[in-house]
N, C-alpha and C positions, 0 to 999 in steps of 0.2 A: 358259450354258456359258462357262467362262473362255477367254480368248484372249490370245495374245502379240501385242503391237502394236509393240514395239520391243526390240531387243537392242543394247546399247551405243548407237552413233550410227546404227544401221541400222533403218529402218522397214519393217515387214511386218505381215501379219495371219495368224495360224495358231492352230489348236486344239492345245493341248499334250496329246497322248496317244499311247501305244504306243511303237514303236521309232522313234527319231528320230536323224538325223544333222545336225549343225550344221557347215557348211563355209564357211570364208572363202576367197575366191578372187579372181582377177583378173576385172574386169568387161569381158570381151572376147567377141566372137563365137566360138562353138565350145566354150567351157569347159563349159557345162551338158551339151552333147552328150557330151563326154569323160567326164564324171562318170557320166552315164546308161549309156554303153557299158561303163564299168568295172564298175559294179554288175551289169549284165546278164551280163557274163562270169562273174560269181560267182553267177548265178541268184537275184539279189535284185530283187524287184519294188518299184517306187516307187509308193506309194499316193497321195501328194500332195506338192506342192512349192511353197514360197513363197520368193520372192527379195526380199531387202531391199537397198536401195541408199542410199548417202549422196547428198545433194543435189549435192555436188561431190566427185568422187573417182573413183578407178579400181579400187576394190574393191567387192565385194558379199558378202553372206552368203546362203547357201542353206539352208533348213530343209526336210529331206526326211523324210517319214514312209514307212517301209518295211514290207513284209509280214512280215519276219522280222528277227531280230537280224543285224547286219552282222559277219561274222567278221574275224579278225585279218588274214588274207591280203588281203581286199578293202580293209580300212582301210590297210594298208601300201601297196597299189597306189595308192589315192587320195592318200595323203600324198606318194607319189613323183611325182605329176604336177607339172610345173614351174609350172603356173598355180594350184595350190592351196597356200594358206598354212597352213591348219590344218583338222583334222577332229576333231570330238568326237562321241561317242555319248551319247545320253540315253535312258534307259529309264523310262517312266512307267506 
């Protein structure tokens, strides 16, 4: 089974399949919780999550596999979080 092991300078290990969200965010306590709460408000289930970090840095990437496609309203709310730099959807 193919795996993703690196995205740009961030290391992680994930299986590329289904509905994915790629989020770049601040590497601080509570950020992952905010993202999960936001998705939950929109009734989106997280199937799996991988977090990639740089060796030195204050940013990370989060690759989420979701049970359904993430809608426009949820994406806009995620992008509106001050701790989130970018959000991309990936459909495989």
